[in-house]
Structure formats: C-alpha cells, structure tokens
C-alpha positions in Angstrom: -168.0 29.1 -90.4 -166.2 25.9 -88.6 -163.5 27.0 -91.0 -163.5 30.8 -90.8 -163.3 30.5 -86.3 -160.5 27.9 -87.0 -158.2 30.2 -88.8 -158.5 32.6 -85.9 -158.4 30.4 -82.9 -156.1 27.2 -83.9 -152.9 28.5 -85.4 -151.8 24.6 -85.1 -154.5 24.6 -88.0 -154.4 27.5 -90.1 -152.1 26.4 -93.0 -154.5 23.3 -93.6 -157.9 25.3 -93.1 -156.4 28.5 -95.4 -155.9 25.5 -97.8 -160.2 24.6 -97.5 -160.9 28.5 -96.8 -162.8 29.0 -100.3 -164.0 25.6 -100.9 -167.5 26.3 -99.8 -168.2 29.8 -100.9 -167.3 28.2 -104.2 -169.4 25.4 -103.9 -172.8 27.8 -102.6 -171.8 29.8 -105.6 -172.3 27.4 -108.8 -175.3 25.9 -107.0 -177.3 28.7 -105.8 -178.8 32.4 -107.6 -177.0 35.2 -106.4 -179.1 36.5 -104.4 -179.0 33.1 -102.1 -175.7 33.1 -102.3 -175.4 36.5 -101.3 -177.0 36.5 -98.4 -176.1 33.1 -97.1 -172.8 34.3 -97.1 -173.9 37.5 -95.1 -175.3 35.4 -92.4 -172.2 33.2 -92.4 -170.2 36.6 -92.3 -172.3 38.2 -89.4 -172.5 34.6 -87.6 -168.5 35.0 -87.3 -169.0 38.3 -86.1 -170.9 38.1 -82.7 -169.1 35.0 -82.1 -165.3 35.8 -83.0 -165.3 39.6 -83.2 -164.0 42.0 -86.0 -161.6 39.7 -87.7 -163.3 37.1 -88.7 -165.7 39.1 -91.3 -162.1 40.4 -92.9 -160.5 36.9 -93.0 -164.0 35.4 -94.8 -164.0 38.1 -97.3 -160.5 38.0 -97.8 -161.5 34.4 -99.5 -164.7 35.3 -100.4 -163.5 37.4 -103.4 -161.8 34.8 -105.0 -164.0 32.3 -104.6 -166.7 34.2 -106.2 -164.6 34.9 -109.1 -163.6 31.0 -109.3 -166.9 30.6 -109.0 -168.3 32.8 -111.7 -165.8 31.4 -114.1 -166.9 27.4 -113.9 -170.8 28.9 -114.2 -169.2 30.3 -117.2 -169.1 28.5 -120.8 -165.4 27.7 -122.0 -165.0 30.3 -124.7 -165.1 28.0 -128.6 -162.0 27.0 -130.0 -160.1 26.6 -127.2 -160.8 22.6 -126.7 
C-alpha cells in the first residue's frame, strides 16, 4: 500500500518505488492460496482507491499482472531436462 501511494504522491521516489512495486505481490502470490491472494489484492486496491482516487488502482493493476505471472512461474516446477 505504501509503495502504491508513494508512486502517486512522491515524484522524487518514483524510480525507486517502481523497481520495488511487484515484490509484495509476488511474495503474497507465492505464499497464499489463489483465492486469499485475490481477496487481499482487491482490498489493497480498494483502500488505495479511497485514499488516492482512481489512478491508484490502475497503477496497482499495471504491476499486478506481471507479478502474478512471475509468482505463478515461481510456483511451477521446472521442466525435466532443463537442468
């Protein structure tokens, strides 16, 4: 939540914040069941919408999609014969 708000409110920290934006999503996706992750992500985006307006969920969804893909690939076992 703090990372999402700092992207919108603190322009000087944008570069640092953007590089760290997907980390909480990836960790949550790998540690929680899919339904729990979806509920928590929706709650965070709803709170960000209430605090910062409609731009916050758009930025959050922009980073949510690649984070889910990275978390899914991290959970997935490697293909036989690759290593």
